[in-house]
C-alpha positions in Angstrom: -163.0 98.1 165.6 -166.2 96.0 166.1 -169.7 97.4 166.3 -171.6 96.3 169.5 -175.3 96.3 169.9 -176.7 97.6 173.2 -180.3 98.1 174.5 -181.7 100.1 177.3 -182.9 98.3 180.4 -186.7 99.0 180.6 -187.9 100.4 183.9 -191.0 98.3 183.7 -193.0 95.9 181.4 -194.8 98.9 179.7 -191.5 100.3 178.3 -189.8 98.8 175.3 -186.0 98.6 175.2 -184.2 101.0 172.7 -181.5 99.3 170.7 -178.5 101.2 169.3 -175.0 100.4 168.0 -171.6 101.6 169.2 -168.2 101.2 167.6 -165.8 100.2 170.4 -162.4 98.5 170.7 -162.5 95.0 172.1 -160.4 96.2 175.0 -163.0 98.8 176.0 -165.3 98.0 178.9 -169.0 97.5 178.0 -171.2 100.6 178.3 -173.4 100.8 181.4 -175.3 104.0 180.4 -176.7 105.3 177.1 -174.2 107.8 175.7 -177.0 110.4 175.0 -179.4 110.3 177.9 -177.8 108.2 180.6 -180.4 105.4 180.8 -178.9 102.0 182.0 -178.0 99.7 179.1 -176.8 96.1 178.5 -174.8 94.7 175.6 -176.8 92.4 173.4 -175.1 89.2 172.3 -175.4 88.4 168.6 -174.0 85.8 166.2 -173.4 82.3 167.3 -171.1 79.4 167.8 -170.8 76.6 165.3 -169.2 73.3 166.2 -168.1 71.0 163.4 -167.7 67.3 164.3 -166.4 64.4 162.2 -166.9 60.7 162.5 -170.4 60.7 164.0 -173.3 58.9 162.5 -176.5 60.7 161.5 -176.3 64.1 160.0 -172.5 64.3 159.6 -171.5 67.1 157.3 -175.0 68.4 157.6 -176.3 65.9 155.1 -179.4 63.7 155.6 -178.3 60.2 156.2 -174.8 61.2 157.2 -171.6 61.8 155.4 -171.1 61.0 151.7 -169.9 57.5 150.8 -166.3 57.3 151.9 -166.9 59.6 154.9 -165.5 63.1 155.5 -162.1 63.7 154.0 -160.5 63.1 150.6 -162.7 65.9 149.3 -166.0 64.3 150.3 -166.9 66.5 153.2 -168.7 69.9 152.9 -165.8 71.4 154.9 -163.4 70.8 152.0 
């Protein structure tokens, strides 16, 4: 089961949010209240999305000047 990060929703600008982790099934609904004191909470998104593209000029394969001579493929690309 994944571990999700939540934070309390501050009542005002003078209050800092409290972060905590909860192990939940992906099928479980997100929490809306802190499990210990009932304060309203929101799930914090973490991680990221990476998109790999091929055949574009510039920084293909994440290399300055573009892909290695011969392009991506045949063992030349950082993805292989």
